[in-house]
C-alpha positions as CSV (number, residue, x, y, z in Angstrom):
1,M,-38.6,22.3,11.2
2,G,-41.7,21.3,9.2
3,F,-44.4,21.8,11.8
4,K,-45.9,24.6,13.9
5,A,-46.9,24.8,17.5
6,A,-49.8,27.0,18.6
7,G,-48.5,30.2,20.3
8,K,-44.9,29.5,19.2
9,D,-45.1,30.5,15.6
10,D,-42.0,32.8,15.9
11,L,-39.8,30.1,17.4
12,V,-37.5,27.6,15.7
13,C,-35.9,24.4,17.0
14,K,-32.3,24.5,17.9
15,L,-30.3,21.5,16.7
16,K,-27.9,20.1,19.3
17,K,-24.5,19.3,17.9
18,S,-24.1,16.3,20.1
19,L,-27.0,14.8,18.2
20,Y,-26.4,15.9,14.6
21,G,-22.8,16.9,14.2
22,L,-20.7,14.1,15.7
23,K,-19.8,10.5,15.0
24,Q,-21.0,9.5,18.5
25,S,-24.4,11.1,18.0
26,L,-26.2,7.8,18.3
27,Q,-24.6,7.0,21.6
28,Q,-25.3,10.5,22.8
29,M,-28.9,9.9,21.9
30,N,-29.4,6.7,23.8
31,G,-26.7,5.1,25.9
32,E,-28.2,1.6,25.8
33,H,-28.7,1.2,22.1
34,I,-27.0,2.0,18.8
35,Y,-29.3,2.6,15.8
36,L,-28.1,2.1,12.2
37,L,-30.8,3.5,9.9
38,Y,-30.5,3.7,6.1
39,V,-33.8,4.6,4.3
40,D,-36.2,1.8,5.4
41,D,-33.5,-0.6,6.8
42,M,-32.7,-0.5,10.5
43,L,-30.2,-2.3,12.7
44,I,-30.3,-2.2,16.5
45,A,-27.2,-3.0,18.5
46,S,-27.1,-3.4,22.3
47,R,-25.4,-5.5,24.9
48,N,-28.8,-6.2,26.5
49,S,-31.1,-8.5,24.5
50,S,-34.1,-7.6,26.6
51,A,-33.6,-3.9,25.9
52,I,-33.6,-4.7,22.2
53,R,-37.0,-6.6,22.5
54,K,-38.4,-3.7,24.5
55,L,-37.3,-1.2,21.9
56,K,-38.8,-3.3,19.1
57,N,-42.1,-3.4,20.8
58,E,-42.1,0.4,21.4
59,L,-41.3,1.1,17.7
60,S,-43.9,-1.4,16.5
61,S,-46.5,0.3,18.5
62,E,-45.8,3.6,16.7
63,F,-44.7,2.5,13.2
64,E,-45.6,-0.2,10.8
65,M,-42.5,-2.4,10.7
66,K,-41.4,-6.0,10.1
67,D,-39.0,-7.8,12.4
68,L,-36.5,-9.9,10.3
69,G,-34.8,-11.3,13.4
70,E,-31.0,-11.6,13.7
71,A,-29.3,-9.4,11.1
72,K,-27.6,-11.3,8.3
73,K,-27.2,-8.5,5.7
74,I,-27.0,-4.8,5.5
75,L,-26.4,-2.6,2.4
76,G,-25.2,-5.6,0.4
77,M,-22.7,-6.7,3.0
78,K,-23.1,-10.0,4.8
79,I,-22.7,-10.1,8.5
80,E,-20.7,-13.0,9.9
81,R,-20.6,-13.8,13.6
82,D,-18.0,-15.7,15.6
83,R,-19.6,-16.0,19.0
84,V,-16.7,-18.0,20.4
85,K,-14.2,-15.2,19.7
86,G,-16.8,-12.5,20.2
87,K,-16.2,-11.0,16.7
88,L,-18.4,-9.6,13.9
89,N,-17.2,-9.5,10.3
90,L,-18.5,-7.8,7.2
91,T,-17.9,-9.2,3.8
92,Q,-18.9,-8.0,0.3
93,R,-18.4,-11.3,-1.4
94,G,-22.1,-11.7,-2.2
95,Y,-22.3,-8.1,-3.5
96,L,-19.3,-8.7,-5.8
97,Q,-20.7,-12.0,-7.1
98,K,-24.0,-10.3,-7.8
99,M,-22.2,-7.5,-9.7
100,L,-20.3,-10.0,-11.8
101,K,-23.5,-11.8,-12.7
102,K,-25.2,-8.5,-13.5
103,F,-22.6,-7.5,-16.0
104,S,-22.4,-11.0,-17.5
105,F,-19.0,-11.9,-16.1
106,D,-20.2,-14.7,-13.9
107,G,-18.1,-17.8,-14.6
108,N,-16.2,-16.1,-17.4
109,A,-14.1,-13.5,-15.6
110,K,-10.3,-13.6,-16.0
111,A,-7.8,-11.9,-13.7
112,V,-6.3,-8.9,-15.6
113,S,-4.9,-5.5,-14.6
114,T,-7.5,-2.9,-13.5
115,P,-7.2,-0.3,-14.8
116,L,-5.3,-1.0,-18.0
117,A,-1.5,-1.3,-17.7
118,P,0.5,1.8,-18.7
119,H,1.9,0.3,-21.9
120,F,-1.6,0.2,-23.4
121,K,-2.3,3.2,-25.7
122,L,-5.9,4.5,-26.2
123,P,-5.7,6.9,-29.1
124,A,-8.6,9.2,-30.1
125,K,-9.1,7.2,-33.4
126,M,-10.5,4.3,-31.2
127,L,-13.6,6.4,-30.5
128,P,-16.8,5.2,-32.2
129,V,-17.4,7.1,-35.4
130,S,-20.2,5.3,-37.3
131,V,-23.8,5.4,-36.1
132,E,-23.8,1.7,-35.5
133,N,-20.7,1.8,-33.3
134,R,-22.1,4.7,-31.3
135,E,-25.4,2.9,-30.8
136,Y,-23.5,-0.2,-29.7
137,M,-21.3,1.7,-27.2
138,S,-24.3,3.5,-25.8
139,K,-25.5,0.1,-24.5
140,V,-22.2,-0.7,-22.8
141,P,-22.8,0.0,-19.1
142,Y,-19.2,1.3,-18.5
143,A,-20.2,4.1,-16.0
144,N,-22.5,1.8,-14.1
145,T,-19.8,-0.9,-13.8
146,M,-17.3,1.7,-12.5
147,G,-19.8,2.9,-10.0
148,N,-20.4,-0.6,-8.7
149,L,-16.6,-1.1,-8.4
150,M,-16.1,2.2,-6.7
151,Y,-18.8,1.3,-4.1
152,A,-17.1,-2.0,-3.3
153,M,-13.6,-0.3,-3.2
154,R,-14.7,2.3,-0.8
155,S,-15.6,-0.3,1.9
156,R,-14.0,0.1,5.3
157,S,-11.6,-2.7,4.5
158,F,-9.6,-0.6,2.0
159,R,-10.6,3.0,2.9
160,W,-7.6,3.7,5.1
161,L,-5.2,2.5,2.4
162,L,-7.0,4.4,-0.5
163,R,-6.8,7.7,1.4
164,S,-3.1,7.7,0.5
165,G,-2.6,9.5,-2.8
166,A,0.9,8.1,-3.1
167,F,-0.4,4.5,-2.7
168,Q,-3.2,5.2,-5.3
169,E,-0.6,6.5,-7.8
170,R,1.5,3.3,-7.5
171,L,-1.4,0.9,-7.6
172,L,-2.8,2.6,-10.8
173,A,0.5,2.1,-12.5
174,D,1.0,-1.5,-11.2
175,D,-1.7,-3.7,-9.9
176,L,0.9,-6.1,-8.4
177,F,2.5,-3.3,-6.3
178,L,1.3,-4.7,-3.0
179,A,2.5,-8.2,-4.0
180,K,5.9,-6.8,-4.8
181,V,6.1,-5.1,-1.4
182,A,5.3,-8.4,0.3
183,M,7.9,-10.2,-1.9
184,E,10.7,-7.8,-1.2
185,C,10.2,-7.6,2.5
186,G,9.4,-11.3,2.9
187,V,12.4,-12.7,1.1
188,G,14.8,-9.9,2.0
189,I,15.8,-11.3,5.3
190,F,16.5,-14.8,3.8
191,T,18.4,-13.7,0.8
192,K,20.4,-11.2,2.8
193,T,21.4,-13.9,5.2
194,A,22.3,-16.3,2.4
195,A,24.4,-13.7,0.7
196,E,26.2,-13.0,3.9
197,W,27.0,-16.7,4.3
198,E,28.2,-16.8,0.7
199,R,30.7,-14.0,1.2
200,R,31.8,-14.8,4.7
201,R,31.7,-18.7,4.8
202,E,34.0,-19.9,7.6
203,N,34.0,-16.4,9.1
204,F,30.2,-16.2,9.3
205,M,30.0,-16.9,13.1
206,K,33.1,-14.7,13.8
207,E,31.5,-11.9,11.9
208,L,28.0,-12.5,13.2
209,D,27.7,-8.9,14.5
210,F,28.3,-7.6,11.0
211,V,25.7,-10.1,9.6
212,I,23.1,-8.9,12.1
213,A,23.8,-5.3,11.3
214,D,23.5,-5.9,7.6
215,V,20.2,-7.8,7.9
216,V,18.7,-5.2,10.2
217,M,19.7,-2.4,7.7
218,A,18.2,-4.5,4.9
219,I,14.8,-5.0,6.6
220,V,14.5,-1.3,7.3
221,A,15.5,-0.3,3.7
222,D,13.6,-3.0,1.7
223,F,10.2,-1.3,1.9
224,M,11.6,2.0,0.7
225,L,13.5,0.3,-2.1
226,V,10.1,-0.9,-3.5
227,W,8.2,2.3,-2.7
228,L,10.5,5.0,-4.1
229,P,11.4,3.6,-7.5
230,A,7.9,2.3,-8.2
231,P,6.3,3.7,-11.4
232,T,3.3,5.9,-10.8
233,V,0.3,7.4,-12.5
234,S,0.4,11.0,-11.2
235,L,-2.6,12.3,-9.2
236,K,-0.7,15.2,-7.7
237,P,-2.3,18.6,-7.7
238,P,-0.6,21.4,-9.6
239,I,2.4,22.9,-7.8
240,A,2.1,26.3,-6.4
241,I,2.9,29.2,-8.8
242,S,5.2,30.7,-6.2
243,A,7.4,27.6,-6.0
244,G,11.0,27.9,-7.1
245,A,12.5,26.7,-10.3
246,I,14.3,23.7,-8.7
247,S,11.1,22.6,-6.9
248,K,9.1,22.9,-10.1
249,F,11.7,20.8,-12.0
250,F,11.8,17.9,-9.5
251,Y,8.0,18.1,-9.2
252,S,7.8,17.4,-13.0
253,C,10.1,14.4,-12.8
254,P,8.7,10.9,-12.9
255,E,9.0,8.6,-9.8
256,N,10.9,6.1,-11.9
257,A,13.5,7.2,-14.5
258,F,12.6,4.5,-16.9
259,Q,8.8,4.3,-16.4
260,V,6.4,4.4,-19.4
261,A,4.8,7.8,-19.9
262,L,1.1,7.9,-20.2
263,A,-0.4,8.6,-23.6
264,G,-0.2,12.3,-24.5
265,T,2.7,12.9,-22.0
266,S,6.4,12.5,-22.2
267,Y,9.5,13.0,-20.0
268,S,12.7,14.6,-21.2
269,F,16.1,13.0,-20.7
270,L,16.9,15.7,-18.0
271,Q,13.6,14.9,-16.2
272,R,14.5,11.2,-16.1
273,L,18.0,12.1,-14.7
274,G,16.2,14.2,-12.2
275,A,14.2,11.2,-11.0
276,I,17.5,9.3,-10.4
277,A,18.9,12.2,-8.4
278,R,15.8,12.8,-6.4
279,N,15.3,9.2,-5.4
280,G,19.1,8.9,-4.8
281,S,18.9,11.7,-2.2
282,K,15.9,10.1,-0.5
283,L,17.6,6.7,-0.4
284,F,20.7,8.3,1.0
285,L,18.6,9.5,4.0
286,V,16.9,6.1,4.2
287,G,20.2,4.2,4.1
288,T,21.9,6.4,6.6
289,S,19.0,6.1,9.0
290,A,18.7,2.4,8.6
291,S,22.5,2.0,9.2
292,L,22.3,4.1,12.4
293,I,19.8,1.5,13.6
294,G,21.8,-1.5,12.4
295,T,25.1,-0.4,13.8
296,G,23.5,0.6,17.0
297,V,22.1,-3.0,17.4
298,T,25.5,-4.4,16.4
299,N,27.4,-2.4,19.0
300,A,24.9,-3.4,21.6
301,L,25.4,-7.1,20.8
302,I,29.2,-6.7,20.9
303,R,29.1,-5.1,24.3
304,T,26.7,-7.8,25.6
305,R,28.9,-10.6,24.2
306,K,32.0,-9.1,25.7
307,A,30.3,-8.8,29.1
308,V,29.2,-12.5,29.0
309,D,32.3,-14.0,27.3
310,K,35.6,-12.6,28.5
311,D,37.5,-14.5,25.8
312,Y,35.6,-12.6,23.1
313,D,36.9,-9.3,24.3
314,G,39.7,-9.1,21.8
315,E,37.9,-10.6,18.8
316,A,35.7,-7.7,17.8
317,D,35.6,-4.0,18.0
318,E,32.5,-1.8,18.0
319,V,31.4,-0.8,14.5
320,P,32.1,2.9,13.7
321,I,28.6,4.3,13.5
322,L,29.0,7.5,11.5
323,S,31.3,6.2,8.8
324,T,29.3,3.0,8.3
325,S,26.0,4.9,8.1
326,V,27.3,7.4,5.5
327,A,28.8,4.6,3.5
328,Y,25.5,2.7,3.5
329,G,23.7,5.8,2.5
330,V,26.0,6.3,-0.5
331,Y,25.5,2.6,-1.4
332,M,21.7,3.0,-1.3
333,A,21.8,6.2,-3.3
334,V,23.9,4.7,-6.1
335,S,23.8,0.9,-6.3
336,S,20.4,0.2,-4.9
337,N,18.8,3.3,-6.6
338,L,20.0,2.3,-10.1
339,R,19.3,-1.5,-9.6
340,Y,15.7,-1.0,-8.4
341,Q,14.9,1.7,-11.0
342,I,16.0,-0.6,-13.8
343,L,14.2,-3.5,-12.2
344,A,10.8,-1.7,-11.8
345,G,10.9,0.5,-14.9
346,I,12.6,-1.7,-17.5
347,I,12.5,-5.4,-16.5
348,E,9.0,-5.4,-14.9
349,Q,7.1,-2.6,-16.6
350,R,8.6,-2.6,-20.1
351,I,9.4,-6.3,-20.6
352,L,7.5,-8.7,-18.2
353,E,4.2,-6.8,-17.9
354,P,3.5,-6.5,-21.7
355,L,4.5,-10.1,-22.3
356,L,2.6,-11.7,-19.4
357,H,-0.2,-9.1,-18.9
358,N,-2.9,-11.8,-19.0
359,H,-0.9,-14.5,-17.1
360,K,-0.8,-13.1,-13.6
361,L,0.5,-16.2,-11.9
362,M,3.4,-16.5,-14.2
363,L,4.1,-12.7,-14.0
364,S,4.1,-12.8,-10.2
365,A,6.4,-15.8,-10.2
366,L,8.9,-14.1,-12.5
367,C,8.8,-10.9,-10.6
368,F,9.4,-12.9,-7.4
369,A,12.4,-14.6,-9.0
370,V,13.9,-11.4,-10.4
371,R,13.5,-9.5,-7.1
372,T,15.0,-12.3,-5.1
373,G,18.0,-12.4,-7.4
374,N,18.3,-8.7,-7.3
375,T,18.3,-8.7,-3.5
376,F,20.9,-11.5,-3.3
377,V,23.2,-9.7,-5.8
378,G,22.8,-6.4,-3.9
379,S,23.8,-8.2,-0.7
380,L,27.0,-9.5,-2.3
381,L,27.8,-6.1,-3.7
382,W,27.3,-4.5,-0.2
383,V,29.8,-6.9,1.5
384,D,32.4,-6.2,-1.2
385,Y,31.8,-2.4,-1.0
386,A,32.0,-2.4,2.8
387,R,35.3,-4.2,2.7
388,L,36.6,-1.9,-0.1
389,V,36.0,1.3,1.8
390,G,37.3,-0.2,5.0
391,I,34.2,-0.1,7.3
392,Q,34.3,-3.9,7.5
393,K,37.5,-6.0,7.6
394,V,38.0,-9.7,7.2
395,R,38.6,-11.4,10.5
396,E,41.1,-14.2,10.7
């Protein structure tokens, strides 16, 4: 291990796994302190302030060191303390501001998509050809900039989310993906209730059990309606050679039937139809599962209301669980599937994004309006469809 002991030249040191192979190594090493050491920077954490002072004195007697007092920064991250709530926070605000200033963006940065939106084409003819252009591009710190961004991106705040390849694929294709998830789930409950009132009017309170079932189903399904039809930039590894022909075909299909293909790639008409069929099958399962939950809640409410109000006993029957669930699954697979694929792949990616790429606030507002309208229209269609197939009847 870098040194020799007299009379023990033929021996080696055995490393203990509890010290060198586990995340809790530091606590195994010393139960009173936690050491955070990076090159020549050290943090010492302990519940006992006197123990920290004692340790500092012991280290100072053996090593040349400078005590900077209470820690305020570590590895470019600022340490913020809330002693009232007993919390510690880490922020990279200072690091990001420093990075912007380093690359001459300080005060001049504008919010744009990162990376470039899928409709941008980067052909080979854009490569620098002349000596002057090559010399100029050699001074553009692109790799350095990306390295700084990757360091910030890999912070603990986002690491759990970025481990998801499916999330990365959607965020690369649409930097507003998270905002759209929040929009859909946030307004879904309000637009769904408004649509129920529009269709039922004076029967709203009489059919409240139907309303609750529909809203519960909508909440469960809203997230999947954003997730499944969202355009992606594929990061999937190659499919196994032993996979069957059907598996290989659906593997090659895009996530959204109408999404823009990346430069150098294309999707056939059959592959785009395959995307509709694949998402339809997934949404059928989502819709059926969501309906099972919704109708279960409705039936529980009906039984509770009958037990409390004896006059209500003849006003409502329990909702048929199986037929309602299958009907909602079919509705999701057909109506919702097509509407959201058109919304994400055509209206947002092919129309709004190219027009308003550099105007994020306006783009977000229009996406919010379009998605709110789509949710409202979908709610109206569901009530009409449910009555048409006979799983919900108008109560007089």
